[in-house]
PASEBA-1860 file (N, C-alpha, C; in nm, 3 decimals):
! residues 214
1> MPRVRRVR> -2.817/1.316/3.472/-2.766/1.339/3.322/-2.672/1.246/3.289 ~ -2.671/1.193/3.146/-2.583/1.103/3.114/-2.439/1.152/3.081 ~ -2.313/1.084/3.087/-2.221/1.197/3.059/-2.143/1.140/2.898 ~ -2.150/1.245/2.853/-2.141/1.242/2.706/-1.941/1.173/2.660 ~ -1.970/1.113/2.586/-1.834/1.059/2.580/-1.731/1.117/2.532 ~ -1.604/1.163/2.546/-1.555/1.268/2.439/-1.425/1.211/2.370 ~ -1.491/1.234/2.176/-1.424/1.127/2.147/-1.321/1.228/2.038 ~ -1.178/1.168/2.064/-1.088/1.221/2.056/-1.052/1.248/1.860
9> QHVNPFNE> -0.983/1.436/1.778/-0.991/1.423/1.727/-0.878/1.347/1.629 ~ -0.821/1.310/1.688/-0.652/1.271/1.680/-0.578/1.229/1.741 ~ -0.611/1.068/1.684/-0.592/0.964/1.751/-0.379/0.869/1.728 ~ -0.333/0.806/1.752/-0.211/0.850/1.675/-0.265/0.617/1.713 ~ -0.226/0.614/1.538/-0.216/0.459/1.522/-0.128/0.398/1.569 ~ 0.027/0.432/1.623/0.117/0.356/1.712/0.153/0.358/1.804 ~ -0.017/0.384/1.889/-0.040/0.343/2.005/-0.065/0.231/2.063 ~ -0.023/0.189/2.222/-0.002/0.064/2.156/-0.142/0.084/2.179
17> KYRTPAVP> -0.304/0.087/2.260/-0.383/0.057/2.250/-0.451/0.006/2.114 ~ -0.341/0.090/1.964/-0.342/0.040/1.877/-0.281/-0.100/1.731 ~ -0.233/-0.140/1.856/-0.140/-0.237/1.734/-0.161/-0.322/1.726 ~ -0.294/-0.378/1.826/-0.306/-0.550/1.767/-0.465/-0.563/1.687 ~ -0.414/-0.591/1.631/-0.541/-0.640/1.527/-0.682/-0.645/1.585 ~ -0.761/-0.626/1.472/-0.868/-0.672/1.492/-0.893/-0.820/1.463 ~ -1.013/-0.883/1.560/-1.029/-0.990/1.589/-1.177/-1.004/1.443 ~ -1.138/-1.091/1.354/-1.253/-1.065/1.255/-1.371/-1.143/1.303
25> PDWSQVYT> -1.518/-1.101/1.223/-1.641/-1.084/1.285/-1.648/-1.277/1.198 ~ -1.810/-1.269/1.241/-1.825/-1.454/1.133/-1.915/-1.401/0.983 ~ -1.865/-1.352/0.906/-1.919/-1.239/0.828/-2.127/-1.301/0.797 ~ -2.115/-1.441/0.835/-2.220/-1.451/0.796/-2.340/-1.443/0.932 ~ -2.273/-1.325/0.947/-2.398/-1.340/1.130/-2.441/-1.185/1.102 ~ -2.312/-1.077/1.089/-2.334/-0.944/1.028/-2.382/-0.925/0.965 ~ -2.406/-0.982/0.806/-2.494/-0.943/0.700/-2.517/-1.058/0.620 ~ -2.650/-1.031/0.606/-2.808/-1.146/0.512/-2.684/-1.232/0.385
33> NPQQPLHL> -2.668/-1.211/0.356/-2.602/-1.264/0.175/-2.419/-1.179/0.222 ~ -2.362/-1.214/0.230/-2.223/-1.184/0.266/-2.111/-1.205/0.157 ~ -2.181/-1.304/0.059/-2.134/-1.272/-0.095/-2.205/-1.132/-0.149 ~ -2.278/-1.099/-0.198/-2.306/-0.927/-0.214/-2.112/-0.886/-0.232 ~ -2.174/-0.776/-0.322/-2.030/-0.720/-0.364/-1.985/-0.668/-0.227 ~ -1.856/-0.602/-0.153/-1.856/-0.526/-0.060/-1.778/-0.427/-0.114 ~ -1.836/-0.339/-0.050/-1.828/-0.105/-0.075/-1.684/-0.074/0.100 ~ -1.552/-0.123/0.093/-1.535/-0.121/0.142/-1.435/0.054/0.227
41> DIGCGKGY> -1.551/0.113/0.355/-1.432/0.239/0.355/-1.347/0.244/0.504 ~ -1.224/0.356/0.436/-1.161/0.321/0.583/-1.127/0.484/0.635 ~ -1.152/0.456/0.722/-1.192/0.569/0.814/-1.279/0.614/0.809 ~ -1.444/0.582/0.838/-1.510/0.601/0.849/-1.644/0.620/0.891 ~ -1.530/0.688/1.022/-1.556/0.821/1.052/-1.736/0.766/1.223 ~ -1.820/0.852/1.142/-1.925/0.868/1.224/-2.043/0.814/1.117 ~ -1.949/0.714/1.045/-2.077/0.623/0.944/-2.195/0.678/0.847 ~ -2.196/0.807/0.866/-2.321/0.910/0.750/-2.304/0.858/0.624
49> FLREMAEQ> -2.177/0.848/0.537/-2.210/0.827/0.414/-2.207/0.683/0.360 ~ -2.200/0.580/0.504/-2.170/0.459/0.449/-2.336/0.448/0.502 ~ -2.439/0.502/0.577/-2.575/0.487/0.592/-2.643/0.521/0.485 ~ -2.581/0.579/0.380/-2.671/0.601/0.287/-2.650/0.552/0.229 ~ -2.489/0.465/0.145/-2.448/0.391/0.104/-2.574/0.235/0.088 ~ -2.575/0.222/0.155/-2.634/0.109/0.245/-2.784/0.157/0.217 ~ -2.895/0.203/0.250/-3.007/0.289/0.167/-2.952/0.262/0.083 ~ -2.945/0.374/-0.016/-2.928/0.385/-0.169/-2.901/0.194/-0.205
57> VPEWNFLG> -2.845/0.180/-0.204/-2.793/0.030/-0.303/-2.797/-0.125/-0.197 ~ -2.907/-0.144/-0.187/-2.940/-0.295/-0.063/-2.861/-0.364/-0.147 ~ -2.805/-0.419/-0.245/-2.757/-0.478/-0.319/-2.644/-0.487/-0.274 ~ -2.531/-0.472/-0.244/-2.462/-0.401/-0.192/-2.472/-0.482/-0.025 ~ -2.261/-0.483/-0.019/-2.258/-0.478/0.158/-2.153/-0.352/0.165 ~ -2.198/-0.316/0.318/-2.069/-0.187/0.320/-2.013/-0.212/0.484 ~ -1.915/-0.198/0.511/-1.851/-0.182/0.623/-1.711/-0.067/0.608 ~ -1.785/-0.010/0.678/-1.669/0.104/0.782/-1.540/0.054/0.869
65> LEIRQPLV> -1.478/0.109/0.828/-1.279/0.141/0.882/-1.268/0.210/0.994 ~ -1.327/0.209/1.093/-1.288/0.326/1.182/-1.192/0.352/1.351 ~ -1.045/0.421/1.362/-1.022/0.396/1.450/-1.026/0.450/1.582 ~ -1.134/0.557/1.597/-1.181/0.573/1.683/-1.320/0.522/1.773 ~ -1.316/0.419/1.872/-1.395/0.355/1.899/-1.509/0.425/1.990 ~ -1.557/0.491/1.989/-1.700/0.577/2.073/-1.729/0.613/1.946 ~ -1.738/0.614/1.863/-1.738/0.669/1.681/-1.795/0.486/1.604 ~ -1.784/0.447/1.621/-1.739/0.295/1.581/-1.911/0.238/1.635
73> EQALAWRD> -1.882/0.256/1.821/-1.937/0.217/1.891/-2.152/0.316/1.915 ~ -2.152/0.447/1.903/-2.164/0.548/1.744/-2.292/0.462/1.672 ~ -2.236/0.418/1.563/-2.257/0.367/1.439/-2.351/0.268/1.456 ~ -2.297/0.214/1.501/-2.315/0.039/1.530/-2.433/0.057/1.652 ~ -2.521/0.049/1.725/-2.583/0.194/1.776/-2.675/0.127/1.683 ~ -2.673/0.254/1.574/-2.781/0.355/1.475/-2.829/0.243/1.393 ~ -2.733/0.171/1.360/-2.697/0.072/1.161/-2.827/-0.044/1.245 ~ -2.795/-0.041/1.418/-2.916/-0.187/1.443/-3.050/-0.170/1.555
81> RARFSNLH> -3.064/0.031/1.504/-3.202/0.084/1.588/-3.263/0.062/1.477 ~ -3.224/0.044/1.318/-3.238/0.108/1.208/-3.321/-0.038/1.145 ~ -3.190/-0.215/1.181/-3.185/-0.252/1.167/-3.159/-0.297/0.969 ~ -3.025/-0.285/1.019/-2.976/-0.273/0.801/-2.915/-0.402/0.823 ~ -2.939/-0.461/0.687/-2.853/-0.573/0.716/-2.738/-0.586/0.612 ~ -2.679/-0.504/0.546/-2.537/-0.510/0.470/-2.510/-0.415/0.511 ~ -2.482/-0.350/0.602/-2.377/-0.221/0.715/-2.319/-0.302/0.806 ~ -2.243/-0.274/0.835/-2.090/-0.262/0.986/-2.040/-0.198/0.976
89> FIFCNANN> -1.991/-0.164/1.113/-1.873/-0.124/1.145/-1.737/-0.162/1.212 ~ -1.644/-0.189/1.223/-1.601/-0.223/1.230/-1.471/-0.084/1.390 ~ -1.456/-0.107/1.501/-1.316/-0.062/1.518/-1.193/-0.114/1.509 ~ -1.075/-0.025/1.478/-0.943/-0.070/1.445/-0.856/0.063/1.415 ~ -0.718/-0.045/1.391/-0.654/0.033/1.286/-0.573/-0.044/1.153 ~ -0.662/0.026/1.040/-0.658/-0.046/0.920/-0.513/-0.071/0.925 ~ -0.373/0.001/0.937/-0.255/-0.057/0.923/-0.218/-0.217/0.907 ~ -0.265/-0.254/1.002/-0.234/-0.382/1.098/-0.380/-0.463/1.075
97> SLRPLLES> -0.427/-0.410/1.108/-0.666/-0.488/1.036/-0.719/-0.576/0.894 ~ -0.648/-0.434/0.847/-0.658/-0.505/0.648/-0.713/-0.661/0.600 ~ -0.549/-0.689/0.636/-0.525/-0.798/0.606/-0.618/-0.911/0.713 ~ -0.621/-0.930/0.805/-0.689/-1.020/0.889/-0.860/-1.027/0.874 ~ -0.909/-0.971/0.827/-1.016/-0.918/0.849/-1.049/-0.945/0.718 ~ -0.949/-0.907/0.553/-1.029/-0.948/0.479/-0.980/-1.094/0.389 ~ -0.886/-1.150/0.530/-0.840/-1.298/0.492/-0.916/-1.414/0.538 ~ -1.008/-1.338/0.623/-1.119/-1.377/0.697/-1.275/-1.476/0.651
105> WEPPCPLQ> -1.231/-1.428/0.509/-1.433/-1.411/0.418/-1.370/-1.530/0.395 ~ -1.474/-1.632/0.305/-1.520/-1.761/0.319/-1.637/-1.807/0.241 ~ -1.647/-1.790/0.103/-1.527/-1.794/0.018/-1.513/-1.664/0.057 ~ -1.390/-1.654/-0.028/-1.278/-1.537/-0.081/-1.391/-1.450/-0.114 ~ -1.287/-1.306/-0.014/-1.356/-1.133/0.006/-1.415/-1.059/-0.110 ~ -1.571/-1.038/-0.099/-1.600/-1.034/-0.202/-1.555/-0.875/-0.217 ~ -1.467/-0.781/-0.185/-1.505/-0.716/-0.240/-1.435/-0.633/-0.334 ~ -1.485/-0.533/-0.405/-1.550/-0.428/-0.535/-1.474/-0.292/-0.508
113> QVSIQFPD> -1.528/-0.300/-0.414/-1.527/-0.086/-0.433/-1.429/-0.058/-0.262 ~ -1.361/0.048/-0.255/-1.279/0.124/-0.151/-1.258/0.249/-0.197 ~ -1.309/0.318/-0.033/-1.232/0.483/-0.032/-1.276/0.460/0.076 ~ -1.146/0.582/0.023/-1.024/0.718/0.124/-1.053/0.855/0.169 ~ -1.123/0.873/0.254/-1.182/1.005/0.262/-1.171/1.108/0.336 ~ -1.118/1.196/0.338/-1.066/1.336/0.485/-1.023/1.185/0.543 ~ -0.871/1.137/0.466/-0.808/1.142/0.635/-0.733/1.250/0.740 ~ -0.747/1.275/0.797/-0.645/1.327/0.946/-0.520/1.369/0.824
121> PWFKQRHQ> -0.486/1.462/0.868/-0.365/1.508/0.756/-0.283/1.456/0.830 ~ -0.198/1.470/0.919/-0.143/1.500/1.005/0.034/1.572/0.974 ~ -0.045/1.724/1.002/0.037/1.840/0.861/0.161/1.793/0.977 ~ 0.242/1.786/1.089/0.357/1.811/1.087/0.474/1.706/1.045 ~ 0.590/1.713/1.020/0.682/1.626/0.899/0.688/1.499/1.012 ~ 0.668/1.504/1.110/0.748/1.428/1.177/0.680/1.312/1.266 ~ 0.488/1.348/1.200/0.382/1.247/1.206/0.282/1.189/1.111 ~ 0.404/1.294/0.982/0.306/1.196/0.872/0.302/1.120/0.859
129> KRRVVQPQ> 0.372/0.955/0.905/0.411/0.873/0.879/0.230/0.801/0.974 ~ 0.199/0.830/1.013/0.026/0.792/1.126/-0.066/0.842/1.004 ~ -0.049/0.880/0.858/-0.126/0.889/0.797/-0.178/0.703/0.716 ~ -0.310/0.677/0.673/-0.347/0.626/0.693/-0.351/0.516/0.543 ~ -0.275/0.639/0.472/-0.225/0.547/0.378/-0.101/0.574/0.313 ~ -0.035/0.404/0.378/0.115/0.367/0.399/0.129/0.275/0.271 ~ 0.209/0.263/0.225/0.250/0.121/0.123/0.266/0.040/0.174 ~ 0.279/-0.051/0.281/0.125/-0.136/0.349/0.037/-0.175/0.279
137> LVEVLAEF> -0.038/-0.080/0.350/-0.217/-0.067/0.305/-0.311/-0.069/0.096 ~ -0.243/0.031/0.065/-0.209/-0.047/-0.110/-0.186/-0.169/-0.159 ~ -0.052/-0.223/-0.035/-0.028/-0.335/-0.087/-0.128/-0.430/-0.032 ~ -0.218/-0.458/-0.004/-0.283/-0.526/0.106/-0.423/-0.496/-0.021 ~ -0.497/-0.342/-0.066/-0.623/-0.316/-0.120/-0.582/-0.376/-0.257 ~ -0.408/-0.454/-0.365/-0.430/-0.487/-0.442/-0.407/-0.571/-0.467 ~ -0.340/-0.642/-0.431/-0.410/-0.847/-0.316/-0.531/-0.824/-0.337 ~ -0.585/-0.766/-0.242/-0.789/-0.838/-0.238/-0.854/-0.790/-0.348
145> LPADGWVL> -0.870/-0.718/-0.410/-0.961/-0.579/-0.494/-0.951/-0.649/-0.626 ~ -1.014/-0.706/-0.746/-1.024/-0.745/-0.840/-1.003/-0.726/-0.944 ~ -1.011/-0.761/-1.043/-0.948/-0.659/-1.167/-1.023/-0.617/-1.262 ~ -1.093/-0.423/-1.261/-1.181/-0.351/-1.230/-1.232/-0.316/-1.133 ~ -1.181/-0.376/-0.958/-1.262/-0.323/-0.817/-1.199/-0.204/-0.863 ~ -1.180/-0.072/-0.803/-1.137/0.051/-0.795/-1.163/0.094/-0.578 ~ -1.061/0.236/-0.607/-1.029/0.270/-0.497/-1.071/0.457/-0.508 ~ -1.119/0.449/-0.449/-1.184/0.656/-0.481/-1.086/0.730/-0.348
153> LQSDIEEV> -0.959/0.840/-0.347/-0.965/0.901/-0.254/-1.009/1.040/-0.241 ~ -1.060/1.081/-0.145/-1.061/1.262/-0.127/-1.029/1.301/-0.037 ~ -0.989/1.426/-0.023/-0.967/1.543/0.094/-0.943/1.673/0.065 ~ -0.983/1.772/0.130/-0.974/1.888/0.079/-0.906/1.976/0.085 ~ -0.695/1.860/0.111/-0.618/1.928/0.221/-0.547/1.899/-0.007 ~ -0.500/1.960/-0.054/-0.396/1.966/-0.156/-0.309/1.815/-0.134 ~ -0.223/1.857/-0.016/-0.075/1.790/0.030/-0.153/1.669/0.014 ~ -0.226/1.572/0.103/-0.243/1.477/0.114/-0.271/1.431/0.056
161> AVEMRDRF> -0.373/1.417/-0.068/-0.454/1.405/-0.189/-0.315/1.330/-0.300 ~ -0.245/1.472/-0.294/-0.100/1.440/-0.325/-0.067/1.281/-0.295 ~ -0.019/1.307/-0.194/0.058/1.220/-0.106/0.002/1.037/-0.158 ~ -0.178/1.014/-0.120/-0.257/0.958/-0.111/-0.223/0.901/-0.277 ~ -0.264/0.968/-0.384/-0.237/0.971/-0.472/-0.130/0.862/-0.538 ~ -0.040/0.939/-0.501/0.106/0.910/-0.582/0.169/0.837/-0.516 ~ 0.096/0.747/-0.384/0.158/0.564/-0.367/0.057/0.481/-0.417 ~ -0.049/0.559/-0.476/-0.167/0.405/-0.601/-0.084/0.477/-0.695
169> ASHAGFEQ> -0.065/0.608/-0.720/0.048/0.593/-0.787/0.127/0.506/-0.910 ~ 0.283/0.502/-0.769/0.325/0.387/-0.807/0.347/0.326/-0.790 ~ 0.192/0.221/-0.726/0.259/0.054/-0.726/0.173/-0.009/-0.836 ~ 0.244/-0.082/-0.963/0.193/-0.154/-1.082/0.067/-0.195/-1.101 ~ 0.031/-0.214/-0.946/-0.156/-0.283/-0.976/-0.234/-0.226/-1.032 ~ -0.178/-0.032/-1.021/-0.336/0.002/-0.973/-0.321/0.132/-1.110 ~ -0.435/0.193/-1.159/-0.361/0.328/-1.280/-0.484/0.397/-1.225 ~ -0.466/0.482/-1.286/-0.588/0.618/-1.251/-0.630/0.639/-1.418
177> REKGWLAE> -0.771/0.623/-1.362/-0.863/0.592/-1.439/-0.876/0.735/-1.512 ~ -0.883/0.832/-1.421/-0.844/1.031/-1.536/-0.731/1.018/-1.487 ~ -0.650/1.093/-1.567/-0.531/1.207/-1.579/-0.676/1.384/-1.516 ~ -0.558/1.433/-1.405/-0.561/1.489/-1.276/-0.709/1.499/-1.180 ~ -0.787/1.602/-1.109/-0.805/1.556/-1.041/-1.003/1.586/-1.084 ~ -1.070/1.480/-1.003/-1.240/1.469/-1.022/-1.309/1.557/-1.022 ~ -1.400/1.590/-1.112/-1.443/1.732/-1.114/-1.546/1.695/-0.962 ~ -1.640/1.528/-0.989/-1.713/1.494/-0.870/-1.709/1.394/-0.835
185> NPLPAQTD> -1.760/1.374/-0.686/-1.776/1.256/-0.680/-1.893/1.122/-0.720 ~ -1.806/1.057/-0.750/-1.875/0.898/-0.869/-1.937/0.848/-0.784 ~ -1.953/0.873/-0.658/-2.043/0.770/-0.638/-2.175/0.845/-0.468 ~ -2.301/0.777/-0.517/-2.418/0.941/-0.455/-2.519/0.901/-0.347 ~ -2.333/0.898/-0.243/-2.362/1.003/-0.108/-2.240/1.031/-0.073 ~ -2.216/1.178/-0.004/-2.037/1.200/0.067/-2.090/1.211/0.172 ~ -1.923/1.249/0.232/-1.934/1.207/0.389/-1.998/1.364/0.381 ~ -2.039/1.411/0.541/-2.030/1.532/0.603/-1.887/1.590/0.559
193> RERVTLEK> -1.807/1.614/0.573/-1.744/1.659/0.597/-1.657/1.657/0.430 ~ -1.668/1.614/0.263/-1.789/1.691/0.203/-1.859/1.803/0.153 ~ -1.943/1.765/0.266/-2.091/1.816/0.188/-2.063/1.982/0.262 ~ -1.985/1.993/0.402/-1.936/2.156/0.456/-1.811/2.227/0.369 ~ -1.713/2.109/0.280/-1.662/2.172/0.203/-1.653/2.253/0.076 ~ -1.765/2.181/-0.013/-1.879/2.211/-0.112/-1.964/2.366/-0.027 ~ -2.038/2.304/0.059/-2.101/2.463/0.138/-2.031/2.603/0.094 ~ -1.893/2.616/0.136/-1.804/2.632/0.181/-1.702/2.679/0.052
201> GNPIYRAL> -1.769/2.654/-0.052/-1.676/2.728/-0.172/-1.592/2.665/-0.173 ~ -1.519/2.542/-0.161/-1.327/2.470/-0.092/-1.364/2.386/-0.217 ~ -1.229/2.361/-0.275/-1.204/2.278/-0.321/-1.143/2.134/-0.308 ~ -1.207/1.998/-0.357/-1.233/1.885/-0.307/-1.072/1.811/-0.392 ~ -1.017/1.731/-0.372/-0.887/1.684/-0.469/-0.930/1.519/-0.440 ~ -0.976/1.489/-0.581/-1.028/1.305/-0.570/-0.914/1.272/-0.695 ~ -0.957/1.186/-0.659/-0.934/1.035/-0.759/-0.926/0.908/-0.734 ~ -0.927/0.856/-0.798/-1.018/0.692/-0.874/-0.872/0.636/-0.924
209> FTRCAG> -0.830/0.490/-0.893/-0.751/0.426/-0.915/-0.788/0.278/-0.926 ~ -0.785/0.242/-1.026/-0.886/0.085/-1.044/-0.695/0.012/-1.061 ~ -0.795/-0.166/-1.033/-0.670/-0.222/-1.005/-0.654/-0.262/-1.174 ~ -0.555/-0.286/-1.225/-0.557/-0.339/-1.357/-0.564/-0.525/-1.373 ~ -0.602/-0.524/-1.440/-0.558/-0.646/-1.466/-0.494/-0.749/-1.478 ~ -0.397/-0.876/-1.438/-0.244/-0.992/-1.450/-0.168/-0.928/-1.275
END
């Protein structure tokens, strides 16, 4: 019987294993058309959300970043079996890998949409520096998103959603599209965490930020 590989629920991004930035792939080998508009999902987990998106919107490319390597390996294996040519996953620490990954695109990266959904909350005060939405990540997204590109934030934990929202709101390059939390997800697919949360009747805190012109 094959051994089941254990997947850690919480991964410390400051661990030595995650300090080396990911090596960018040859995007022309990853996507059939690497210049299609790109949707980036940061913290993609098992990749179920991106699978649905890639199937429903074939005229876009989809890229998932995930710090838990076994989940990326599983997602890539599924992608290969399904023969999707507009979907890719990368094992990395987004906070030190995002810039080199986006810089490696030639011509410039066609990034248009970003989603950060239900990230690890890291409840303890001393661990909150491990949360994925840090000022440097917001800065990189502001640099690479074009005017009218956008970022969707979602969490079922209000404290985490507020912190993510406030980090983007404090950057001059972003403007919140609607005041208050969004009532619905504007995308045509849901994460597994979103489905379970809604089935339980629990609230989801969503915010959408647009990249400002200029």
